[in-house]
MIKELUM-81859 format. One record per residue: residue in three letters; x, z, y of N, C-alpha, C, O, CB in turn; residue number from 0. Coordinates in steps of 0.05 Angstrom, whole numbers, plus 5000, padded with zeros to 4 digits. Glycine has a CB too. Layout:
! residues N
<r><residu>ALA</residu><n_px>X</n_px><n_pz>Z</n_pz><n_py>Y</n_py><ca_px>X</ca_px><ca_pz>Z</ca_pz><ca_py>Y</ca_py><c_px>X</c_px><c_pz>Z</c_pz><c_py>Y</c_py><o_px>X</o_px><o_pz>Z</o_pz><o_py>Y</o_py><cb_px>X</cb_px><cb_pz>Z</cb_pz><cb_py>Y</cb_py><num>NUM</num></r>
...
//
This chain:
! residues 48
<r><residu>MET</residu><n_px>8182</n_px><n_pz>0737</n_pz><n_py>4755</n_py><ca_px>8175</ca_px><ca_pz>0705</ca_pz><ca_py>4748</ca_py><c_px>8185</c_px><c_pz>0692</c_pz><c_py>4731</c_py><o_px>8207</o_px><o_pz>0700</o_pz><o_py>4723</o_py><cb_px>8180</cb_px><cb_pz>0688</cb_pz><cb_py>4765</cb_py><num>0</num></r>
<r><residu>ARG</residu><n_px>8173</n_px><n_pz>0668</n_pz><n_py>4718</n_py><ca_px>8184</ca_px><ca_pz>0654</ca_pz><ca_py>4697</ca_py><c_px>8207</c_px><c_pz>0643</c_pz><c_py>4699</c_py><o_px>8209</o_px><o_pz>0633</o_pz><o_py>4721</o_py><cb_px>8170</cb_px><cb_pz>0637</cb_pz><cb_py>4690</cb_py><num>1</num></r>
<r><residu>SER</residu><n_px>8230</n_px><n_pz>0639</n_pz><n_py>4682</n_py><ca_px>8250</ca_px><ca_pz>0623</ca_pz><ca_py>4675</ca_py><c_px>8247</c_px><c_pz>0594</c_pz><c_py>4677</c_py><o_px>8225</o_px><o_pz>0582</o_pz><o_py>4680</o_py><cb_px>8257</cb_px><cb_pz>0629</cb_pz><cb_py>4650</cb_py><num>2</num></r>
<r><residu>GLU</residu><n_px>8266</n_px><n_pz>0586</n_pz><n_py>4675</n_py><ca_px>8268</ca_px><ca_pz>0558</ca_pz><ca_py>4691</ca_py><c_px>8264</c_px><c_pz>0529</c_pz><c_py>4672</c_py><o_px>8262</o_px><o_pz>0505</o_pz><o_py>4679</o_py><cb_px>8300</cb_px><cb_pz>0558</cb_pz><cb_py>4706</cb_py><num>3</num></r>
<r><residu>ASP</residu><n_px>8264</n_px><n_pz>0545</n_pz><n_py>4637</n_py><ca_px>8262</ca_px><ca_pz>0540</ca_pz><ca_py>4622</ca_py><c_px>8224</c_px><c_pz>0537</c_pz><c_py>4619</c_py><o_px>8213</o_px><o_pz>0519</o_pz><o_py>4605</o_py><cb_px>8281</cb_px><cb_pz>0556</cb_pz><cb_py>4609</cb_py><num>4</num></r>
<r><residu>GLU</residu><n_px>8206</n_px><n_pz>0558</n_pz><n_py>4635</n_py><ca_px>8177</ca_px><ca_pz>0559</ca_pz><ca_py>4621</ca_py><c_px>8164</c_px><c_pz>0540</c_pz><c_py>4651</c_py><o_px>8151</o_px><o_pz>0520</o_pz><o_py>4651</o_py><cb_px>8160</cb_px><cb_pz>0601</cb_pz><cb_py>4614</cb_py><num>5</num></r>
<r><residu>VAL</residu><n_px>8174</n_px><n_pz>0555</n_pz><n_py>4673</n_py><ca_px>8168</ca_px><ca_pz>0531</ca_pz><ca_py>4690</ca_py><c_px>8165</c_px><c_pz>0493</c_pz><c_py>4679</c_py><o_px>8144</o_px><o_pz>0482</o_pz><o_py>4674</o_py><cb_px>8192</cb_px><cb_pz>0534</cb_pz><cb_py>4710</cb_py><num>6</num></r>
<r><residu>ARG</residu><n_px>8196</n_px><n_pz>0479</n_pz><n_py>4679</n_py><ca_px>8195</ca_px><ca_pz>0460</ca_pz><ca_py>4660</ca_py><c_px>8175</c_px><c_pz>0441</c_pz><c_py>4638</c_py><o_px>8162</o_px><o_pz>0421</o_pz><o_py>4635</o_py><cb_px>8209</cb_px><cb_pz>0470</cb_pz><cb_py>4651</cb_py><num>7</num></r>
<r><residu>GLU</residu><n_px>8186</n_px><n_pz>0469</n_pz><n_py>4626</n_py><ca_px>8163</ca_px><ca_pz>0459</ca_pz><ca_py>4587</ca_py><c_px>8133</c_px><c_pz>0464</c_pz><c_py>4626</c_py><o_px>8122</o_px><o_pz>0443</o_pz><o_py>4630</o_py><cb_px>8161</cb_px><cb_pz>0510</cb_pz><cb_py>4531</cb_py><num>8</num></r>
<r><residu>GLN</residu><n_px>8128</n_px><n_pz>0474</n_pz><n_py>4636</n_py><ca_px>8093</ca_px><ca_pz>0470</ca_pz><ca_py>4651</ca_py><c_px>8091</c_px><c_pz>0447</c_pz><c_py>4661</c_py><o_px>8072</o_px><o_pz>0432</o_pz><o_py>4656</o_py><cb_px>8084</cb_px><cb_pz>0488</cb_pz><cb_py>4678</cb_py><num>9</num></r>
<r><residu>TYR</residu><n_px>8121</n_px><n_pz>0438</n_pz><n_py>4684</n_py><ca_px>8117</ca_px><ca_pz>0412</ca_pz><ca_py>4700</ca_py><c_px>8126</c_px><c_pz>0390</c_pz><c_py>4673</c_py><o_px>8132</o_px><o_pz>0368</o_pz><o_py>4680</o_py><cb_px>8141</cb_px><cb_pz>0410</cb_pz><cb_py>4733</cb_py><num>10</num></r>
<r><residu>GLU</residu><n_px>8128</n_px><n_pz>0394</n_pz><n_py>4653</n_py><ca_px>8128</ca_px><ca_pz>0369</ca_pz><ca_py>4626</ca_py><c_px>8095</c_px><c_pz>0368</c_pz><c_py>4624</c_py><o_px>8078</o_px><o_pz>0355</o_pz><o_py>4637</o_py><cb_px>8148</cb_px><cb_pz>0381</cb_pz><cb_py>4588</cb_py><num>11</num></r>
<r><residu>PHE</residu><n_px>8090</n_px><n_pz>0389</n_pz><n_py>4601</n_py><ca_px>8054</ca_px><ca_pz>0388</ca_pz><ca_py>4603</ca_py><c_px>8042</c_px><c_pz>0373</c_pz><c_py>4621</c_py><o_px>8027</o_px><o_pz>0353</o_pz><o_py>4618</o_py><cb_px>8040</cb_px><cb_pz>0415</cb_pz><cb_py>4610</cb_py><num>12</num></r>
<r><residu>LEU</residu><n_px>8052</n_px><n_pz>0386</n_pz><n_py>4645</n_py><ca_px>8021</ca_px><ca_pz>0370</ca_pz><ca_py>4668</ca_py><c_px>8030</c_px><c_pz>0339</c_pz><c_py>4672</c_py><o_px>8009</o_px><o_pz>0325</o_pz><o_py>4671</o_py><cb_px>8018</cb_px><cb_pz>0387</cb_pz><cb_py>4712</cb_py><num>13</num></r>
<r><residu>ALA</residu><n_px>8059</n_px><n_pz>0318</n_pz><n_py>4676</n_py><ca_px>8054</ca_px><ca_pz>0302</ca_pz><ca_py>4676</ca_py><c_px>8054</c_px><c_pz>0291</c_pz><c_py>4653</c_py><o_px>8061</o_px><o_pz>0268</o_pz><o_py>4655</o_py><cb_px>8061</cb_px><cb_pz>0295</cb_pz><cb_py>4690</cb_py><num>14</num></r>
<r><residu>GLU</residu><n_px>8049</n_px><n_pz>0297</n_pz><n_py>4630</n_py><ca_px>8046</ca_px><ca_pz>0277</ca_pz><ca_py>4620</ca_py><c_px>8011</c_px><c_pz>0287</c_pz><c_py>4609</c_py><o_px>8000</o_px><o_pz>0269</o_pz><o_py>4596</o_py><cb_px>8073</cb_px><cb_pz>0269</cb_pz><cb_py>4600</cb_py><num>15</num></r>
<r><residu>HIS</residu><n_px>8000</n_px><n_pz>0304</n_pz><n_py>4611</n_py><ca_px>7968</ca_px><ca_pz>0305</ca_pz><ca_py>4622</ca_py><c_px>7968</c_px><c_pz>0287</c_pz><c_py>4638</c_py><o_px>7959</o_px><o_pz>0264</o_pz><o_py>4635</o_py><cb_px>7958</cb_px><cb_pz>0330</cb_pz><cb_py>4637</cb_py><num>16</num></r>
<r><residu>LEU</residu><n_px>7982</n_px><n_pz>0300</n_pz><n_py>4661</n_py><ca_px>7969</ca_px><ca_pz>0267</ca_pz><ca_py>4675</ca_py><c_px>7958</c_px><c_pz>0241</c_pz><c_py>4679</c_py><o_px>7943</o_px><o_pz>0230</o_pz><o_py>4695</o_py><cb_px>7974</cb_px><cb_pz>0259</cb_pz><cb_py>4681</cb_py><num>17</num></r>
<r><residu>GLU</residu><n_px>7974</n_px><n_pz>0230</n_pz><n_py>4652</n_py><ca_px>7982</ca_px><ca_pz>0208</ca_pz><ca_py>4645</ca_py><c_px>7969</c_px><c_pz>0198</c_pz><c_py>4629</c_py><o_px>7966</o_px><o_pz>0174</o_pz><o_py>4625</o_py><cb_px>8002</cb_px><cb_pz>0209</cb_pz><cb_py>4638</cb_py><num>18</num></r>
<r><residu>SER</residu><n_px>7958</n_px><n_pz>0220</n_pz><n_py>4615</n_py><ca_px>7937</ca_px><ca_pz>0224</ca_pz><ca_py>4588</ca_py><c_px>7911</c_px><c_pz>0190</c_pz><c_py>4601</c_py><o_px>7914</o_px><o_pz>0176</o_pz><o_py>4621</o_py><cb_px>7914</cb_px><cb_pz>0273</cb_pz><cb_py>4590</cb_py><num>19</num></r>
<r><residu>GLU</residu><n_px>7896</n_px><n_pz>0190</n_pz><n_py>4585</n_py><ca_px>7867</ca_px><ca_pz>0157</ca_pz><ca_py>4590</ca_py><c_px>7839</c_px><c_pz>0190</c_pz><c_py>4592</c_py><o_px>7815</o_px><o_pz>0185</o_pz><o_py>4587</o_py><cb_px>7859</cb_px><cb_pz>0120</cb_pz><cb_py>4538</cb_py><num>20</num></r>
<r><residu>GLU</residu><n_px>7848</n_px><n_pz>0216</n_pz><n_py>4600</n_py><ca_px>7824</ca_px><ca_pz>0238</ca_pz><ca_py>4600</ca_py><c_px>7825</c_px><c_pz>0244</c_pz><c_py>4628</c_py><o_px>7804</o_px><o_pz>0244</o_pz><o_py>4640</o_py><cb_px>7829</cb_px><cb_pz>0268</cb_pz><cb_py>4580</cb_py><num>21</num></r>
<r><residu>MET</residu><n_px>7842</n_px><n_pz>0247</n_pz><n_py>4637</n_py><ca_px>7844</ca_px><ca_pz>0245</ca_pz><ca_py>4667</ca_py><c_px>7831</c_px><c_pz>0237</c_pz><c_py>4689</c_py><o_px>7829</o_px><o_pz>0253</o_pz><o_py>4708</o_py><cb_px>7859</cb_px><cb_pz>0237</cb_pz><cb_py>4671</cb_py><num>22</num></r>
<r><residu>ASN</residu><n_px>7820</n_px><n_pz>0209</n_pz><n_py>4692</n_py><ca_px>7809</ca_px><ca_pz>0179</ca_pz><ca_py>4695</ca_py><c_px>7795</c_px><c_pz>0191</c_pz><c_py>4725</c_py><o_px>7796</o_px><o_pz>0176</o_pz><o_py>4745</o_py><cb_px>7784</cb_px><cb_pz>0163</cb_pz><cb_py>4663</cb_py><num>23</num></r>
<r><residu>HIS</residu><n_px>7787</n_px><n_pz>0206</n_pz><n_py>4726</n_py><ca_px>7768</ca_px><ca_pz>0232</ca_pz><ca_py>4744</ca_py><c_px>7795</c_px><c_pz>0239</c_pz><c_py>4763</c_py><o_px>7814</o_px><o_pz>0255</o_pz><o_py>4762</o_py><cb_px>7753</cb_px><cb_pz>0267</cb_pz><cb_py>4719</cb_py><num>24</num></r>
<r><residu>GLU</residu><n_px>7780</n_px><n_pz>0212</n_pz><n_py>4786</n_py><ca_px>7802</ca_px><ca_pz>0215</ca_pz><ca_py>4829</ca_py><c_px>7819</c_px><c_pz>0250</c_pz><c_py>4833</c_py><o_px>7842</o_px><o_pz>0257</o_pz><o_py>4836</o_py><cb_px>7762</cb_px><cb_pz>0216</cb_pz><cb_py>4871</cb_py><num>25</num></r>
<r><residu>GLY</residu><n_px>7788</n_px><n_pz>0268</n_pz><n_py>4832</n_py><ca_px>7804</ca_px><ca_pz>0291</ca_pz><ca_py>4828</ca_py><c_px>7819</c_px><c_pz>0312</c_pz><c_py>4820</c_py><o_px>7833</o_px><o_pz>0328</o_pz><o_py>4833</o_py><cb_px>7803</cb_px><cb_pz>0294</cb_pz><cb_py>4830</cb_py><num>26</num></r>
<r><residu>VAL</residu><n_px>7811</n_px><n_pz>0310</n_pz><n_py>4784</n_py><ca_px>7829</ca_px><ca_pz>0316</ca_pz><ca_py>4780</ca_py><c_px>7846</c_px><c_pz>0307</c_pz><c_py>4777</c_py><o_px>7865</o_px><o_pz>0319</o_pz><o_py>4768</o_py><cb_px>7829</cb_px><cb_pz>0324</cb_pz><cb_py>4773</cb_py><num>27</num></r>
<r><residu>ARG</residu><n_px>7846</n_px><n_pz>0291</n_pz><n_py>4781</n_py><ca_px>7880</ca_px><ca_pz>0281</ca_pz><ca_py>4787</ca_py><c_px>7903</c_px><c_pz>0282</c_pz><c_py>4807</c_py><o_px>7928</o_px><o_pz>0282</o_pz><o_py>4808</o_py><cb_px>7881</cb_px><cb_pz>0258</cb_pz><cb_py>4786</cb_py><num>28</num></r>
<r><residu>ARG</residu><n_px>7884</n_px><n_pz>0283</n_pz><n_py>4824</n_py><ca_px>7891</ca_px><ca_pz>0293</ca_pz><ca_py>4851</ca_py><c_px>7897</c_px><c_pz>0322</c_pz><c_py>4842</c_py><o_px>7920</o_px><o_pz>0331</o_pz><o_py>4843</o_py><cb_px>7866</cb_px><cb_pz>0290</cb_pz><cb_py>4877</cb_py><num>29</num></r>
<r><residu>MET</residu><n_px>7878</n_px><n_pz>0337</n_pz><n_py>4832</n_py><ca_px>7884</ca_px><ca_pz>0366</ca_pz><ca_py>4841</ca_py><c_px>7911</c_px><c_pz>0382</c_pz><c_py>4824</c_py><o_px>7922</o_px><o_pz>0404</o_pz><o_py>4826</o_py><cb_px>7854</cb_px><cb_pz>0384</cb_pz><cb_py>4836</cb_py><num>30</num></r>
<r><residu>PHE</residu><n_px>7915</n_px><n_pz>0349</n_pz><n_py>4799</n_py><ca_px>7939</ca_px><ca_pz>0357</ca_pz><ca_py>4786</ca_py><c_px>7960</c_px><c_pz>0348</c_pz><c_py>4800</c_py><o_px>7980</o_px><o_pz>0360</o_pz><o_py>4794</o_py><cb_px>7941</cb_px><cb_pz>0348</cb_pz><cb_py>4759</cb_py><num>31</num></r>
<r><residu>THR</residu><n_px>7961</n_px><n_pz>0340</n_pz><n_py>4809</n_py><ca_px>7991</ca_px><ca_pz>0315</ca_pz><ca_py>4819</ca_py><c_px>7985</c_px><c_pz>0340</c_pz><c_py>4840</c_py><o_px>7966</o_px><o_pz>0346</o_pz><o_py>4825</o_py><cb_px>7990</cb_px><cb_pz>0268</cb_pz><cb_py>4831</cb_py><num>32</num></r>
<r><residu>TYR</residu><n_px>7983</n_px><n_pz>0358</n_pz><n_py>4857</n_py><ca_px>7966</ca_px><ca_pz>0359</ca_pz><ca_py>4866</ca_py><c_px>7995</c_px><c_pz>0389</c_pz><c_py>4859</c_py><o_px>8015</o_px><o_pz>0399</o_pz><o_py>4868</o_py><cb_px>7933</cb_px><cb_pz>0348</cb_pz><cb_py>4860</cb_py><num>33</num></r>
<r><residu>TYR</residu><n_px>7983</n_px><n_pz>0389</n_pz><n_py>4842</n_py><ca_px>7999</ca_px><ca_pz>0411</ca_pz><ca_py>4837</ca_py><c_px>8041</c_px><c_pz>0411</c_pz><c_py>4807</c_py><o_px>8062</o_px><o_pz>0422</o_pz><o_py>4807</o_py><cb_px>7967</cb_px><cb_pz>0431</cb_pz><cb_py>4825</cb_py><num>34</num></r>
<r><residu>LYS</residu><n_px>8029</n_px><n_pz>0394</n_pz><n_py>4793</n_py><ca_px>8051</ca_px><ca_pz>0381</ca_pz><ca_py>4798</ca_py><c_px>8079</c_px><c_pz>0381</c_pz><c_py>4817</c_py><o_px>8099</o_px><o_pz>0389</o_pz><o_py>4805</o_py><cb_px>8042</cb_px><cb_pz>0364</cb_pz><cb_py>4801</cb_py><num>35</num></r>
<r><residu>ARG</residu><n_px>8082</n_px><n_pz>0374</n_pz><n_py>4842</n_py><ca_px>8090</ca_px><ca_pz>0377</ca_pz><ca_py>4853</ca_py><c_px>8097</c_px><c_pz>0392</c_pz><c_py>4874</c_py><o_px>8112</o_px><o_pz>0382</o_pz><o_py>4891</o_py><cb_px>8087</cb_px><cb_pz>0368</cb_pz><cb_py>4850</cb_py><num>36</num></r>
<r><residu>ALA</residu><n_px>8086</n_px><n_pz>0426</n_pz><n_py>4877</n_py><ca_px>8087</ca_px><ca_pz>0441</ca_pz><ca_py>4881</ca_py><c_px>8107</c_px><c_pz>0445</c_pz><c_py>4857</c_py><o_px>8130</o_px><o_pz>0449</o_pz><o_py>4865</o_py><cb_px>8066</cb_px><cb_pz>0451</cb_pz><cb_py>4888</cb_py><num>37</num></r>
<r><residu>LEU</residu><n_px>8106</n_px><n_pz>0445</n_pz><n_py>4831</n_py><ca_px>8121</ca_px><ca_pz>0464</ca_pz><ca_py>4826</ca_py><c_px>8146</c_px><c_pz>0434</c_pz><c_py>4817</c_py><o_px>8166</o_px><o_pz>0448</o_pz><o_py>4811</o_py><cb_px>8106</cb_px><cb_pz>0490</cb_pz><cb_py>4802</cb_py><num>38</num></r>
<r><residu>GLY</residu><n_px>8152</n_px><n_pz>0415</n_pz><n_py>4814</n_py><ca_px>8178</ca_px><ca_pz>0404</ca_pz><ca_py>4832</ca_py><c_px>8187</c_px><c_pz>0427</c_pz><c_py>4856</c_py><o_px>8200</o_px><o_pz>0446</o_pz><o_py>4847</o_py><cb_px>8168</cb_px><cb_pz>0371</cb_pz><cb_py>4851</cb_py><num>39</num></r>
<r><residu>TRP</residu><n_px>8182</n_px><n_pz>0427</n_pz><n_py>4876</n_py><ca_px>8184</ca_px><ca_pz>0445</ca_pz><ca_py>4894</ca_py><c_px>8196</c_px><c_pz>0469</c_pz><c_py>4894</c_py><o_px>8213</o_px><o_pz>0475</o_pz><o_py>4911</o_py><cb_px>8167</cb_px><cb_pz>0449</cb_pz><cb_py>4901</cb_py><num>40</num></r>
<r><residu>VAL</residu><n_px>8186</n_px><n_pz>0490</n_pz><n_py>4867</n_py><ca_px>8193</ca_px><ca_pz>0508</ca_pz><ca_py>4863</ca_py><c_px>8222</c_px><c_pz>0512</c_pz><c_py>4849</c_py><o_px>8237</o_px><o_pz>0531</o_pz><o_py>4850</o_py><cb_px>8174</cb_px><cb_pz>0516</cb_pz><cb_py>4855</cb_py><num>41</num></r>
<r><residu>LEU</residu><n_px>8225</n_px><n_pz>0483</n_pz><n_py>4833</n_py><ca_px>8242</ca_px><ca_pz>0484</ca_pz><ca_py>4808</ca_py><c_px>8267</c_px><c_pz>0480</c_pz><c_py>4835</c_py><o_px>8284</o_px><o_pz>0497</o_pz><o_py>4840</o_py><cb_px>8235</cb_px><cb_pz>0455</cb_pz><cb_py>4775</cb_py><num>42</num></r>
<r><residu>GLU</residu><n_px>8265</n_px><n_pz>0457</n_pz><n_py>4849</n_py><ca_px>8275</ca_px><ca_pz>0436</ca_pz><ca_py>4859</ca_py><c_px>8295</c_px><c_pz>0471</c_pz><c_py>4884</c_py><o_px>8320</o_px><o_pz>0473</o_pz><o_py>4886</o_py><cb_px>8245</cb_px><cb_pz>0404</cb_pz><cb_py>4875</cb_py><num>43</num></r>
<r><residu>GLU</residu><n_px>8275</n_px><n_pz>0489</n_pz><n_py>4897</n_py><ca_px>8294</ca_px><ca_pz>0503</ca_pz><ca_py>4916</ca_py><c_px>8303</c_px><c_pz>0522</c_pz><c_py>4896</c_py><o_px>8327</o_px><o_pz>0526</o_pz><o_py>4896</o_py><cb_px>8283</cb_px><cb_pz>0516</cb_pz><cb_py>4946</cb_py><num>44</num></r>
<r><residu>GLU</residu><n_px>8283</n_px><n_pz>0541</n_pz><n_py>4869</n_py><ca_px>8308</ca_px><ca_pz>0571</ca_pz><ca_py>4875</ca_py><c_px>8330</c_px><c_pz>0563</c_pz><c_py>4842</c_py><o_px>8347</o_px><o_pz>0578</o_pz><o_py>4833</o_py><cb_px>8282</cb_px><cb_pz>0620</cb_pz><cb_py>4871</cb_py><num>45</num></r>
<r><residu>TYR</residu><n_px>8321</n_px><n_pz>0524</n_pz><n_py>4825</n_py><ca_px>8346</ca_px><ca_pz>0532</ca_pz><ca_py>4807</ca_py><c_px>8367</c_px><c_pz>0507</c_pz><c_py>4805</c_py><o_px>8386</o_px><o_pz>0507</o_pz><o_py>4790</o_py><cb_px>8335</cb_px><cb_pz>0541</cb_pz><cb_py>4775</cb_py><num>46</num></r>
<r><residu>MET</residu><n_px>8356</n_px><n_pz>0478</n_pz><n_py>4830</n_py><ca_px>8388</ca_px><ca_pz>0468</ca_pz><ca_py>4834</ca_py><c_px>8397</c_px><c_pz>0471</c_pz><c_py>4856</c_py><o_px>8420</o_px><o_pz>0464</o_pz><o_py>4861</o_py><cb_px>8394</cb_px><cb_pz>0440</cb_pz><cb_py>4829</cb_py><num>47</num></r>
//
């Protein structure tokens, strides 16, 4: 399993890219939103 720092880094990376102008296609935005949400749940359950 990944360390908390690795998971947080991946979460921040996704959050940053989700807000970029290149992510304007709705399907891509929805996919990353779900993935970002899932990572948040993992962080909450494992480390908080």
